[in-house]
C-alpha positions as CSV (number, residue, x, y, z in Angstrom):
1,X,-30.3,53.1,38.5
2,X,-32.8,55.2,40.3
3,X,-33.2,55.1,44.1
4,X,-36.2,53.4,45.6
5,X,-37.0,54.2,49.2
6,X,-37.8,51.2,51.4
7,X,-39.7,52.3,54.4
8,X,-39.2,49.6,57.0
9,X,-40.6,48.8,60.4
10,X,-39.5,46.1,62.8
11,X,-41.5,44.8,65.8
12,X,-39.4,43.1,68.4
13,X,-39.5,41.6,71.9
14,X,-36.5,43.6,73.2
15,X,-34.1,46.4,72.4
16,X,-31.4,44.6,70.5
17,X,-31.1,41.5,68.3
18,X,-29.5,38.3,69.5
19,X,-30.6,38.3,73.2
20,X,-34.0,39.2,71.8
21,X,-35.9,38.5,68.6
22,X,-37.5,40.2,65.7
23,X,-41.2,39.4,65.7
24,X,-42.3,41.0,62.5
25,X,-40.8,42.8,59.5
26,X,-42.6,45.1,57.1
27,X,-41.2,47.1,54.2
28,X,-43.0,49.3,51.7
29,X,-41.2,50.7,48.6
30,X,-41.8,54.3,47.5
31,X,-40.7,56.0,44.2
32,X,-40.5,59.7,44.5
33,X,-40.7,60.0,40.7
34,X,-43.9,57.9,40.4
35,X,-47.2,59.3,39.2
36,X,-48.6,58.6,42.6
37,X,-45.5,58.7,44.9
38,X,-47.5,58.1,48.1
39,X,-48.6,54.7,46.8
40,X,-46.2,51.8,47.6
41,X,-44.9,50.1,44.4
42,X,-44.1,46.9,46.3
43,X,-44.4,45.5,49.9
44,X,-42.9,42.7,52.0
45,X,-44.3,41.4,55.2
46,X,-43.3,38.4,57.4
47,X,-43.7,37.2,61.0
48,X,-40.7,35.5,62.4
49,X,-40.2,32.8,65.0
50,X,-38.2,33.8,68.1
51,X,-34.5,33.0,68.1
52,X,-33.3,29.9,69.9
53,X,-32.0,30.9,73.4
54,X,-33.4,34.4,73.2
55,X,-36.1,35.8,75.4
56,X,-38.4,38.9,75.6
57,X,-37.2,41.9,77.6
58,X,-39.5,42.6,80.6
59,X,-40.2,46.2,79.7
60,X,-40.9,45.3,76.1
61,X,-43.2,42.5,77.0
62,X,-45.1,44.8,79.3
63,X,-45.7,47.0,76.2
64,X,-47.0,44.1,74.2
65,X,-49.3,43.0,77.0
66,X,-50.9,46.5,76.7
67,X,-51.3,45.9,72.9
68,X,-52.7,42.4,72.7
69,X,-54.1,42.7,69.2
70,X,-50.8,43.8,67.7
71,X,-49.0,41.0,69.6
72,X,-51.5,38.5,68.2
73,X,-51.0,39.8,64.7
74,X,-47.2,39.2,65.0
75,X,-47.7,35.6,66.1
76,X,-49.8,34.5,63.1
77,X,-47.8,31.8,61.2
78,X,-44.3,32.9,62.2
79,X,-41.5,31.4,60.2
80,X,-37.8,30.8,60.9
81,X,-35.4,33.7,60.2
82,X,-33.3,31.4,58.0
83,X,-36.4,31.1,55.7
84,X,-37.6,34.7,55.8
85,X,-34.3,36.6,55.4
86,X,-33.1,35.0,52.2
87,X,-36.6,35.8,50.7
88,X,-36.3,39.4,51.9
89,X,-32.8,39.7,50.4
90,X,-34.0,38.3,47.1
91,X,-37.0,40.6,47.1
92,X,-34.8,43.6,47.7
93,X,-32.4,42.6,44.9
94,X,-35.3,42.1,42.5
95,X,-36.6,45.7,42.9
96,X,-36.3,47.9,39.8
97,X,-34.0,50.3,41.4
98,X,-31.4,50.7,44.2
99,X,-33.0,50.2,47.6
100,X,-32.4,52.9,50.2
101,X,-33.4,51.9,53.8
102,X,-35.8,54.4,55.4
103,X,-36.6,54.2,59.1
104,X,-38.1,56.2,62.0
105,X,-35.8,56.0,63.9
106,X,-33.4,54.4,61.5
107,X,-31.0,53.5,64.4
108,X,-33.5,51.0,65.7
109,X,-35.0,49.4,62.6
110,X,-31.8,49.3,60.6
111,X,-29.9,47.7,63.4
112,X,-32.4,44.8,63.5
113,X,-32.7,44.3,59.7
114,X,-28.9,44.5,59.1
115,X,-28.2,42.0,61.9
116,X,-30.8,39.6,60.6
117,X,-29.7,40.0,57.0
118,X,-26.1,39.4,57.8
119,X,-26.8,36.4,60.1
120,X,-29.5,34.7,58.0
121,X,-29.7,36.4,54.6
122,X,-27.4,34.1,52.6
123,X,-28.3,31.0,50.7
124,X,-30.3,28.5,52.8
125,X,-30.3,31.0,55.7
126,X,-26.6,31.2,56.1
127,X,-24.6,34.3,57.0
128,X,-23.6,36.7,54.3
129,X,-19.9,36.9,53.5
130,X,-19.5,40.7,54.1
131,X,-21.4,43.8,54.9
132,X,-21.2,44.8,51.3
133,X,-23.5,41.9,50.4
134,X,-26.4,43.6,52.2
135,X,-28.7,45.2,49.6
136,X,-28.8,48.3,51.7
137,X,-25.0,48.5,52.2
138,X,-24.1,50.0,55.5
139,X,-26.4,53.1,55.4
140,X,-30.0,54.1,56.2
141,X,-32.0,57.3,55.9
142,X,-33.4,58.6,59.2
143,X,-36.8,60.4,58.9
144,X,-36.3,62.3,62.1
145,X,-33.1,63.8,60.7
146,X,-34.9,64.6,57.5
147,X,-37.7,66.3,59.4
148,X,-35.2,68.3,61.5
149,X,-33.5,69.6,58.3
150,X,-36.9,70.9,57.1
151,X,-38.3,72.2,60.4
152,X,-35.2,73.6,62.0
153,X,-34.8,74.1,65.8
154,X,-33.3,71.5,68.2
155,X,-33.0,68.0,66.9
156,X,-34.3,66.4,70.1
157,X,-37.4,68.6,69.9
158,X,-38.5,67.1,66.6
159,X,-41.6,64.9,67.1
160,X,-44.5,63.8,64.9
161,X,-46.9,65.9,67.0
162,X,-45.0,69.0,65.9
163,X,-44.9,68.1,62.2
164,X,-47.3,69.7,59.6
165,X,-50.5,67.8,59.5
166,X,-50.5,67.7,55.7
167,X,-47.4,65.5,55.9
168,X,-49.7,62.7,57.3
169,X,-52.4,63.0,54.7
170,X,-53.3,59.5,53.4
171,X,-51.2,57.6,55.9
172,X,-52.8,54.7,57.8
173,X,-53.1,55.0,61.6
174,X,-50.0,53.7,63.5
175,X,-51.1,50.4,65.0
176,X,-47.8,48.6,65.9
177,X,-48.1,46.1,63.1
178,X,-45.0,46.2,60.8
179,X,-46.4,46.6,57.3
180,X,-49.1,49.1,58.3
181,X,-46.5,51.2,60.2
182,X,-44.0,50.9,57.3
183,X,-46.6,52.2,54.9
184,X,-47.6,55.0,57.2
185,X,-44.1,56.3,57.7
186,X,-43.4,55.9,54.0
187,X,-46.3,58.2,53.2
188,X,-45.0,60.6,55.7
189,X,-41.5,60.4,54.2
190,X,-42.8,61.1,50.7
191,X,-44.9,64.1,51.7
192,X,-42.0,65.4,53.7
193,X,-39.6,65.1,50.8
194,X,-42.0,66.7,48.3
195,X,-42.9,69.5,50.7
196,X,-39.3,70.8,50.8
197,X,-38.4,73.3,53.5
198,X,-35.1,74.5,54.9
199,X,-33.4,71.3,53.6
200,X,-35.6,70.8,50.6
């Protein structure tokens, strides 16, 4: 079964799940072997209700007050996580290939998605039995690491502003809405992979 790369972006009201909540989830699927690899072959998008007993972190909420349009977009028809996450798991399992989580940075977005999938992704919004039940398994692909392998130098010096501009061709502008940003980073990922380089 071929791999499909699921570029995923999470918008949240704090740094970690549990004390804080996922606001929006967006995933865009890319196939490196497709005729048009920079065009998503499938997408998923959902706004989520905040968790009971959770609250927004002050610094994160300060950020959202500075981006009111994006905040408003995340609050359109939010649904409970126990409804959204089983749908997301079923969507992933229905893809015509093995899903590979792609994030930028993967440490943030994968943490949120994995926690929510494990907590709410089972039938009826129940917890999954084990980590192996997650369609992604335990692993995710980090785009910053992939860029570092191609560009060389110090890992901490890798930043989008230092990447070749042709890697961004066709990507929508980053606007802090989950699906738009997932598509944008997915286009970046595909062009990075196809460009090759030191690690290519």
